[in-house]
Backbone as CSV, one residue per row, in Angstrom:
resi,resn,N_x,N_y,N_z,CA_x,CA_y,CA_z,C_x,C_y,C_z
1,MET,89.537,-17.805,-22.229,90.386,-17.165,-21.251,90.373,-17.992,-19.982
2,ILE,91.587,-18.203,-19.379,91.695,-19.034,-18.220,91.999,-18.147,-17.043
3,ARG,91.151,-18.291,-15.998,91.355,-17.527,-14.792,92.108,-18.394,-13.779
4,ILE,93.087,-17.805,-13.077,93.895,-18.572,-12.068,93.690,-17.846,-10.728
5,ASN,93.285,-18.663,-9.742,93.078,-18.141,-8.391,94.431,-18.195,-7.678
6,LEU,95.019,-17.047,-7.527,96.360,-17.016,-6.903,96.229,-17.026,-5.384
7,LEU,95.126,-16.712,-4.871,94.989,-16.724,-3.406,94.787,-18.094,-2.835
8,GLY,94.327,-18.967,-3.690,94.169,-20.338,-3.225,92.954,-20.504,-2.366
9,GLN,92.028,-19.589,-2.388,90.767,-19.676,-1.589,89.590,-19.713,-2.613
10,THR,88.600,-20.405,-2.138,87.368,-20.475,-2.980,86.557,-19.218,-2.802
11,ARG,85.955,-18.749,-3.899,85.131,-17.499,-3.855,83.765,-17.846,-3.215
12,PRO,83.392,-17.003,-2.263,82.126,-17.283,-1.578,80.925,-17.006,-2.531
13,LYS,79.903,-17.848,-2.430,78.715,-17.667,-3.234,77.851,-16.575,-2.677
14,ALA,77.214,-15.822,-3.599,76.352,-14.704,-3.178,75.112,-15.276,-2.531
15,ALA,74.758,-14.688,-1.409,73.575,-15.176,-0.692,72.298,-14.633,-1.293
16,LYS,71.297,-15.525,-1.378,70.008,-15.142,-1.964,69.187,-14.357,-0.908
17,GLN,68.602,-13.228,-1.436,67.816,-12.411,-0.570,66.347,-12.858,-0.553
18,ALA,65.708,-12.982,0.521,64.332,-13.447,0.645,63.387,-12.319,0.304
19,VAL,62.330,-12.648,-0.469,61.327,-11.635,-0.850,60.320,-11.525,0.286
20,PRO,59.981,-10.315,0.692,59.049,-10.192,1.808,57.679,-10.769,1.446
21,LEU,56.966,-11.397,2.420,55.666,-11.985,2.193,54.609,-10.941,1.894
22,GLU,54.680,-9.813,2.521,53.708,-8.735,2.291,53.718,-8.252,0.848
23,ALA,54.943,-8.120,0.326,55.051,-7.666,-1.073,54.427,-8.686,-2.048
24,THR,54.646,-9.967,-1.692,54.088,-11.048,-2.572,52.586,-11.026,-2.525
25,LEU,52.017,-10.835,-1.325,50.572,-10.760,-1.237,50.004,-9.585,-2.022
26,GLN,50.711,-8.430,-1.937,50.252,-7.265,-2.683,50.261,-7.519,-4.192
27,VAL,51.285,-8.182,-4.651,51.353,-8.511,-6.123,50.213,-9.440,-6.523
28,LEU,50.044,-10.477,-5.665,48.973,-11.422,-5.934,47.592,-10.773,-5.980
29,LEU,47.341,-9.881,-4.971,46.069,-9.163,-4.898,45.903,-8.249,-6.088
30,PHE,46.979,-7.624,-6.552,46.884,-6.757,-7.721,46.549,-7.525,-8.963
31,VAL,47.226,-8.642,-9.140,46.940,-9.513,-10.280,45.486,-10.013,-10.256
32,ALA,45.030,-10.422,-9.045,43.679,-10.911,-8.922,42.655,-9.825,-9.227
33,ALA,42.949,-8.596,-8.740,42.074,-7.477,-9.031,41.960,-7.201,-10.514
34,ILE,43.132,-7.280,-11.155,43.136,-7.056,-12.621,42.321,-8.159,-13.328
35,ALA,42.466,-9.368,-12.887,41.727,-10.489,-13.483,40.208,-10.307,-13.272
36,VAL,39.811,-9.924,-12.032,38.378,-9.740,-11.721,37.842,-8.597,-12.573
37,ALA,38.635,-7.489,-12.659,38.184,-6.382,-13.498,38.020,-6.778,-14.939
38,ALA,38.963,-7.573,-15.427,38.884,-8.032,-16.798,37.640,-8.850,-17.029
39,VAL,37.324,-9.766,-16.072,36.122,-10.607,-16.193,34.856,-9.742,-16.156
40,ILE,34.838,-8.744,-15.240,33.637,-7.856,-15.155,33.455,-7.042,-16.435
41,LEU,34.569,-6.485,-16.930,34.508,-5.732,-18.155,34.043,-6.564,-19.319
42,THR,34.534,-7.813,-19.321,34.101,-8.710,-20.436,32.606,-8.995,-20.343
43,VAL,32.144,-9.244,-19.116,30.680,-9.520,-18.970,29.845,-8.296,-19.355
44,VAL,30.319,-7.133,-18.874,29.586,-5.893,-19.222,29.583,-5.657,-20.741
45,TYR,30.742,-5.866,-21.354,30.868,-5.671,-22.818,29.895,-6.574,-23.564
46,VAL,29.911,-7.860,-23.146,29.027,-8.830,-23.855,27.583,-8.425,-23.696
47,SER,27.211,-7.990,-22.460,25.853,-7.633,-22.226,25.466,-6.387,-23.016
48,GLN,26.337,-5.380,-23.010,26.045,-4.162,-23.780,26.002,-4.429,-25.250
49,LYS,26.908,-5.296,-25.724,26.933,-5.646,-27.138,25.627,-6.330,-27.551
50,LYS,25.136,-7.221,-26.690,23.854,-7.909,-26.979,22.721,-6.874,-27.023
51,GLN,22.704,-5.967,-26.031,21.671,-4.920,-26.066,21.749,-4.059,-27.303
52,LEU,22.932,-3.705,-27.703,23.112,-2.908,-28.913,22.609,-3.641,-30.124
53,ASP,22.969,-4.937,-30.221,22.467,-5.723,-31.374,20.960,-5.837,-31.374
54,ASP,20.364,-6.033,-30.190,18.891,-6.105,-30.084,18.287,-4.766,-30.500
55,THR,18.892,-3.659,-30.085,18.404,-2.336,-30.424,18.466,-2.135,-31.959
56,ASN,19.588,-2.501,-32.535,19.721,-2.328,-33.958,18.708,-3.163,-34.746
57,LYS,18.442,-4.372,-34.232,17.431,-5.233,-34.873,16.078,-4.584,-34.734
58,ARG,15.772,-4.055,-33.542,14.487,-3.360,-33.325,14.333,-2.170,-34.246
59,ILE,15.423,-1.392,-34.375,15.373,-0.216,-35.273,15.138,-0.657,-36.703
60,ALA,15.817,-1.702,-37.149,15.598,-2.191,-38.508,14.208,-2.680,-38.727
61,SER,13.629,-3.351,-37.674,12.254,-3.866,-37.767,11.276,-2.690,-37.861
62,LEU,11.501,-1.643,-37.026,10.600,-0.487,-37.049,10.724,0.269,-38.348
63,ARG,11.912,0.344,-38.925,12.059,1.024,-40.211,11.322,0.269,-41.296
64,ALA,11.434,-1.065,-41.251,10.731,-1.857,-42.247,9.212,-1.718,-42.038
65,GLU,8.744,-1.669,-40.755,7.356,-1.485,-40.500,6.877,-0.101,-40.974
66,LYS,7.735,0.930,-40.753,7.400,2.283,-41.208,7.270,2.312,-42.710
67,ALA,8.197,1.671,-43.404,8.124,1.649,-44.892,6.852,0.955,-45.333
68,SER,6.477,-0.142,-44.620,5.292,-0.877,-44.986,4.044,0.014,-44.741
69,LEU,4.059,0.710,-43.588,2.908,1.593,-43.285,2.826,2.732,-44.259
70,GLN,3.931,3.290,-44.667,3.905,4.350,-45.659,3.360,3.854,-46.980
71,GLN,3.748,2.630,-47.365,3.139,2.083,-48.600,1.655,1.837,-48.422
72,THR,1.277,1.322,-47.228,-0.145,1.102,-47.000,-0.898,2.473,-47.019
73,LYS,-0.282,3.529,-46.424,-0.919,4.858,-46.424,-1.068,5.351,-47.845
74,GLN,-0.081,5.128,-48.694,-0.178,5.557,-50.048,-1.353,4.816,-50.757
75,GLU,-1.488,3.522,-50.465,-2.561,2.738,-51.041,-3.904,3.274,-50.588
76,VAL,-3.984,3.589,-49.271,-5.225,4.119,-48.699,-5.571,5.474,-49.340
77,ASP,-4.534,6.358,-49.491,-4.782,7.649,-50.106,-5.250,7.483,-51.573
78,ARG,-4.683,6.496,-52.262,-5.093,6.268,-53.654,-6.544,5.798,-53.697
79,PHE,-6.865,4.862,-52.789,-8.281,4.391,-52.715,-9.230,5.497,-52.344
80,GLU,-8.809,6.386,-51.451,-9.670,7.494,-51.079,-9.889,8.441,-52.276
81,ASN,-8.850,8.688,-53.081,-9.039,9.508,-54.245,-9.948,8.833,-55.270
82,GLU,-9.762,7.547,-55.450,-10.642,6.810,-56.377,-12.052,6.867,-55.866
83,LYS,-12.224,6.686,-54.546,-13.575,6.775,-53.968,-14.212,8.115,-54.190
84,SER,-13.389,9.168,-53.990,-13.903,10.541,-54.207,-14.339,10.732,-55.656
85,VAL,-13.585,10.270,-56.581,-13.956,10.408,-58.009,-15.209,9.669,-58.336
86,LEU,-15.277,8.382,-57.802,-16.455,7.561,-58.032,-17.685,8.206,-57.409
87,GLN,-17.526,8.791,-56.188,-18.639,9.410,-55.513,-19.153,10.629,-56.290
88,GLN,-18.210,11.380,-56.881,-18.607,12.518,-57.739,-19.381,12.049,-58.952
89,ARG,-18.965,10.974,-59.534,-19.676,10.438,-60.706,-21.018,9.992,-60.303
90,ILE,-21.095,9.294,-59.139,-22.402,8.782,-58.698,-23.362,9.935,-58.399
91,ASP,-22.820,11.034,-57.773,-23.640,12.196,-57.511,-24.168,12.817,-58.785
92,VAL,-23.298,12.875,-59.808,-23.756,13.460,-61.074,-24.859,12.583,-61.669
93,ILE,-24.650,11.262,-61.635,-25.675,10.363,-62.211,-27.014,10.463,-61.433
94,GLU,-26.888,10.534,-60.104,-28.126,10.652,-59.280,-28.814,11.979,-59.593
95,THR,-27.991,13.035,-59.770,-28.617,14.363,-60.069,-29.350,14.294,-61.425
96,LEU,-28.696,13.656,-62.406,-29.323,13.503,-63.750,-30.602,12.718,-63.631
97,GLN,-30.560,11.615,-62.830,-31.719,10.832,-62.717,-32.855,11.584,-62.010
98,ARG,-32.509,12.373,-60.949,-33.516,13.171,-60.305,-34.105,14.177,-61.267
99,ASN,-33.185,14.850,-62.020,-33.725,15.859,-62.979,-34.605,15.218,-64.026
100,ARG,-34.170,14.023,-64.511,-34.989,13.328,-65.520,-36.324,12.966,-64.935
101,SER,-36.270,12.399,-63.685,-37.577,12.033,-63.044,-38.394,13.283,-62.774
102,GLY,-37.780,14.369,-62.347,-38.475,15.587,-62.114,-39.127,16.175,-63.378
103,ALA,-38.395,16.056,-64.502,-38.912,16.520,-65.749,-40.122,15.677,-66.190
104,GLN,-39.999,14.353,-65.991,-41.109,13.501,-66.352,-42.357,13.807,-65.492
105,ASP,-42.112,14.033,-64.179,-43.214,14.332,-63.289,-43.847,15.659,-63.720
106,LEU,-42.971,16.633,-64.085,-43.496,17.941,-64.470,-44.366,17.814,-65.714
107,LEU,-43.891,17.098,-66.745,-44.676,16.954,-67.969,-45.960,16.234,-67.667
108,GLN,-45.864,15.203,-66.792,-47.089,14.460,-66.458,-48.123,15.355,-65.772
109,MET,-47.626,16.208,-64.878,-48.575,17.115,-64.160,-49.231,18.097,-65.119
110,VAL,-48.411,18.661,-65.988,-48.959,19.593,-66.945,-49.986,18.924,-67.886
111,ALA,-49.596,17.755,-68.365,-50.468,17.009,-69.289,-51.766,16.641,-68.591
112,SER,-51.670,16.122,-67.334,-52.892,15.748,-66.626,-53.794,16.928,-66.328
113,THR,-53.211,18.138,-66.248,-54.002,19.345,-66.046,-54.657,19.823,-67.305
114,VAL,-53.949,19.720,-68.400,-54.479,20.163,-69.691,-55.693,19.304,-70.116
115,VAL,-55.602,18.012,-69.869,-56.657,17.129,-70.322,-57.963,17.348,-69.567
116,ARG,-57.896,18.005,-68.406,-59.098,18.304,-67.646,-59.798,19.561,-68.071
117,VAL,-59.191,20.259,-69.030,-59.763,21.559,-69.459,-60.052,21.455,-70.965
118,ASP,-61.270,21.786,-71.338,-61.613,21.774,-72.776,-61.091,23.044,-73.461
119,SER,-60.833,22.881,-74.741,-60.472,23.967,-75.619,-59.158,24.658,-75.200
120,VAL,-58.228,23.912,-74.668,-56.882,24.431,-74.355,-55.862,23.479,-74.864
121,TRP,-54.848,23.992,-75.575,-53.699,23.185,-75.995,-52.466,24.062,-75.887
122,LEU,-51.355,23.400,-75.546,-50.125,24.079,-75.243,-49.192,24.010,-76.484
123,THR,-48.461,25.078,-76.641,-47.512,25.140,-77.792,-46.042,25.028,-77.333
124,SER,-45.738,25.460,-76.095,-44.331,25.372,-75.615,-44.291,25.432,-74.080
125,LEU,-43.251,24.823,-73.537,-42.941,24.912,-72.129,-41.439,25.271,-71.940
126,ASN,-41.204,26.267,-71.184,-39.800,26.672,-70.948,-39.576,26.752,-69.430
127,ARG,-38.625,25.889,-68.952,-38.386,25.843,-67.502,-37.067,26.605,-67.197
128,THR,-37.126,27.415,-66.149,-35.957,28.111,-65.679,-35.935,27.957,-64.147
129,ALA,-34.998,27.141,-63.644,-34.968,26.823,-62.227,-36.279,26.240,-61.780
130,ASP,-36.955,26.921,-60.848,-38.273,26.447,-60.335,-39.422,27.266,-60.915
131,SER,-39.182,27.876,-62.060,-40.236,28.617,-62.735,-40.502,28.005,-64.125
132,LEU,-41.754,27.963,-64.490,-42.167,27.397,-65.763,-43.022,28.395,-66.571
133,GLU,-42.559,28.657,-67.795,-43.350,29.513,-68.716,-44.118,28.658,-69.619
134,ILE,-45.430,28.919,-69.711,-46.351,28.105,-70.499,-46.957,28.979,-71.598
135,ASN,-46.825,28.542,-72.850,-47.453,29.205,-73.956,-48.457,28.248,-74.588
136,GLY,-49.628,28.800,-74.946,-50.616,27.939,-75.497,-51.740,28.702,-76.208
137,GLU,-52.722,27.941,-76.648,-53.874,28.473,-77.332,-55.140,27.993,-76.609
138,ALA,-56.149,28.802,-76.636,-57.423,28.448,-75.998,-58.582,28.908,-76.870
139,GLY,-59.728,28.184,-76.723,-60.910,28.546,-77.461,-61.682,29.697,-76.907
140,SER,-61.356,30.109,-75.647,-62.069,31.225,-75.031,-61.258,31.643,-73.834
141,ILE,-61.651,32.855,-73.351,-61.015,33.384,-72.132,-61.373,32.491,-70.918
142,ASN,-62.600,31.987,-70.929,-63.058,31.116,-69.787,-62.187,29.857,-69.764
143,ALA,-61.798,29.323,-70.924,-60.918,28.149,-70.951,-59.595,28.420,-70.323
144,ILE,-59.077,29.612,-70.553,-57.813,29.958,-69.938,-57.967,30.076,-68.425
145,ALA,-59.067,30.669,-67.980,-59.338,30.808,-66.559,-59.465,29.431,-65.914
146,ASN,-60.150,28.543,-66.579,-60.298,27.190,-66.014,-58.954,26.459,-65.960
147,PHE,-58.096,26.678,-66.946,-56.767,26.080,-66.912,-55.952,26.576,-65.718
148,ILE,-56.046,27.874,-65.479,-55.309,28.449,-64.304,-55.846,27.839,-63.011
149,THR,-57.201,27.681,-62.941,-57.808,27.053,-61.714,-57.227,25.648,-61.527
150,GLU,-57.156,24.840,-62.618,-56.707,23.434,-62.487,-55.245,23.408,-62.102
151,LEU,-54.435,24.367,-62.591,-53.014,24.414,-62.221,-52.828,24.652,-60.718
152,LYS,-53.676,25.504,-60.195,-53.600,25.772,-58.747,-54.094,24.599,-57.921
153,ARG,-55.002,23.844,-58.461,-55.655,22.776,-57.676,-54.727,21.513,-57.503
154,ASN,-53.887,21.251,-58.481,-53.177,19.961,-58.484,-52.060,19.940,-57.385
155,GLY,-51.748,21.055,-56.772,-50.747,21.088,-55.705,-49.299,21.051,-56.159
156,TYR,-49.040,20.970,-57.455,-47.717,20.924,-57.981,-47.207,22.308,-58.346
157,PHE,-48.094,23.205,-58.663,-47.784,24.543,-59.097,-48.239,25.597,-58.134
158,ASP,-47.624,26.768,-58.188,-48.001,27.887,-57.319,-47.697,29.168,-58.045
159,ASN,-48.293,30.257,-57.536,-48.054,31.616,-58.104,-48.270,31.635,-59.616
160,VAL,-49.476,31.206,-60.026,-49.809,31.226,-61.471,-50.062,32.676,-61.881
161,GLU,-49.369,33.164,-62.833,-49.532,34.546,-63.330,-49.729,34.535,-64.815
162,ILE,-50.805,35.163,-65.248,-51.076,35.251,-66.717,-50.348,36.484,-67.224
163,LYS,-49.462,36.307,-68.186,-48.717,37.407,-68.755,-49.470,38.117,-69.909
164,SER,-50.100,37.306,-70.726,-50.850,37.885,-71.857,-51.841,36.897,-72.332
165,ALA,-52.960,37.426,-72.848,-54.013,36.602,-73.441,-54.751,37.479,-74.483
166,LYS,-54.559,37.147,-75.745,-55.175,37.971,-76.754,-55.671,37.112,-77.942
167,GLU,-56.687,37.618,-78.573,-57.233,36.866,-79.725,-56.255,36.914,-80.866
168,ASN,-56.159,35.834,-81.556,-55.233,35.778,-82.721,-55.932,35.218,-83.917
169,ASP,-55.199,35.119,-85.006,-55.752,34.614,-86.279,-55.187,33.242,-86.644
170,LEU,-55.000,32.418,-85.587,-54.404,31.107,-85.850,-55.254,30.264,-86.769
171,MET,-56.561,30.276,-86.511,-57.508,29.498,-87.294,-58.591,30.464,-87.890
172,PRO,-58.521,30.772,-89.136,-59.485,31.688,-89.738,-60.909,31.211,-89.511
173,GLY,-61.778,32.109,-89.090,-63.159,31.818,-88.844,-63.433,31.216,-87.511
174,VAL,-62.391,30.951,-86.678,-62.576,30.328,-85.335,-61.959,31.258,-84.326
175,GLU,-62.696,31.523,-83.225,-62.185,32.394,-82.197,-61.144,31.633,-81.339
176,THR,-59.927,32.076,-81.365,-58.875,31.481,-80.525,-58.118,32.560,-79.840
177,TYR,-57.511,32.225,-78.712,-56.733,33.167,-77.907,-55.369,32.574,-77.619
178,ALA,-54.346,33.377,-77.921,-52.994,32.967,-77.529,-52.718,33.492,-76.132
179,PHE,-52.091,32.675,-75.315,-51.818,33.138,-73.933,-50.389,32.692,-73.494
180,THR,-49.877,33.456,-72.587,-48.583,33.164,-71.938,-48.738,33.341,-70.448
181,MET,-48.277,32.337,-69.709,-48.366,32.473,-68.244,-47.116,31.826,-67.609
182,THR,-46.833,32.225,-66.433,-45.718,31.650,-65.656,-46.247,31.062,-64.381
183,VAL,-45.633,29.924,-63.956,-46.018,29.248,-62.700,-44.775,28.863,-61.957
184,ALA,-44.871,28.869,-60.656,-43.787,28.419,-59.792,-44.048,26.929,-59.443
185,ILE,-42.937,26.160,-59.562,-43.036,24.721,-59.225,-42.822,24.608,-57.726
186,SER,-43.921,24.493,-57.016,-43.835,24.532,-55.522,-43.391,23.240,-54.937
187,ALA,-43.691,22.109,-55.529,-43.367,20.788,-54.924,-43.031,19.825,-56.038
188,PRO,-41.716,19.756,-56.423,-41.343,18.922,-57.503,-41.666,17.435,-57.304
189,ASN,-41.673,16.991,-56.035,-41.915,15.585,-55.777,-43.307,15.312,-55.231
190,ALA,-44.149,16.291,-55.254,-45.476,16.125,-54.736,-46.341,15.332,-55.706
191,GLN,-47.309,14.622,-55.169,-48.236,13.947,-56.034,-49.426,14.888,-56.308
192,ALA,-49.937,14.750,-57.502,-51.114,15.600,-57.853,-52.288,15.176,-57.025
193,LYS,-53.102,16.175,-56.655,-54.292,15.864,-55.918,-55.285,15.123,-56.785
194,THR,-55.938,14.226,-56.115,-56.795,13.277,-56.885,-58.246,13.706,-56.894
195,GLN,-58.545,14.861,-56.266,-59.943,15.273,-56.255,-60.412,15.660,-57.655
196,PRO,-61.642,15.296,-58.002,-62.110,15.556,-59.360,-62.330,17.023,-59.594
197,ALA,-62.171,17.431,-60.836,-62.366,18.822,-61.184,-63.836,19.153,-61.151
198,THR,-64.201,20.291,-60.581,-65.589,20.710,-60.439,-65.930,21.947,-61.223
199,ALA,-64.878,22.497,-61.882,-65.117,23.771,-62.602,-66.071,23.516,-63.750
200,THR,-66.886,24.497,-63.967,-67.858,24.392,-65.052,-67.129,24.713,-66.383
201,GLN,-67.234,23.790,-67.287,-66.566,23.950,-68.567,-67.385,24.844,-69.486
202,PRO,-66.753,25.712,-70.168,-67.484,26.598,-71.082,-67.929,25.807,-72.290
203,PRO,-68.916,26.267,-72.951,-69.360,25.564,-74.155,-68.280,25.677,-75.236
204,ALA,-68.341,24.679,-76.164,-67.364,24.692,-77.255,-67.441,25.938,-78.046
205,ALA,-66.286,26.387,-78.482,-66.262,27.640,-79.290,-66.916,27.367,-80.623
206,THR,-67.650,28.330,-81.062,-68.341,28.240,-82.365,-67.642,29.136,-83.383
207,ALA,-67.697,28.692,-84.555,-67.019,29.485,-85.621,-67.709,30.821,-85.760
208,LYS,-66.924,31.851,-85.918,-67.454,33.200,-86.029,-66.657,33.935,-87.088
209,GLY,-67.315,34.572,-87.969,-66.628,35.335,-88.990,-66.097,36.643,-88.438
210,ARG,-65.057,37.139,-89.047,-64.507,38.430,-88.656,-64.741,39.452,-89.745
211,SER,-64.959,40.715,-89.272,-65.224,41.758,-90.203,-63.873,42.239,-90.758
């Protein structure tokens, strides 16, 4: 399309309007403020992100340490249980050893007492807790009395009580007496007294016929 200027005059050019300096400064300040805020936010974000990463690493390390400690605790508990079982077994063995040693000491004490008395022999021993029942035979009542005296002297026995003593027919033509007595074991670990026996031994039993 062709335009024709019929007036024969040139069209005036539009005049450029000047931008105020104050408005320009405000725009520049606004942009600078935004840039500074962006830089500050970036720095804060990076710092917080680093702290968060460090915290996550610390949490992961603590969780791994907790799991390790739990495993260690389980091992310790297992060892404690094994120790308890072994200790119980050791206690049982020690108890058996003490009982065996105590039984040996008891038999030794009884035997050492019997050999110091003439005309006495034992037929059975029955132990209940700290009490001992003794059954035996003797050639005379005096022999039984001497045996009781020796039991009291050795320091191992106490509370000697004669339950029965009566003549029997164990050996035809020979006077013998069956007896039963109980004694308390006063000191299971005590040593027998070493003082010599001073009791007067009765004469050997002589054969005697019965009517």
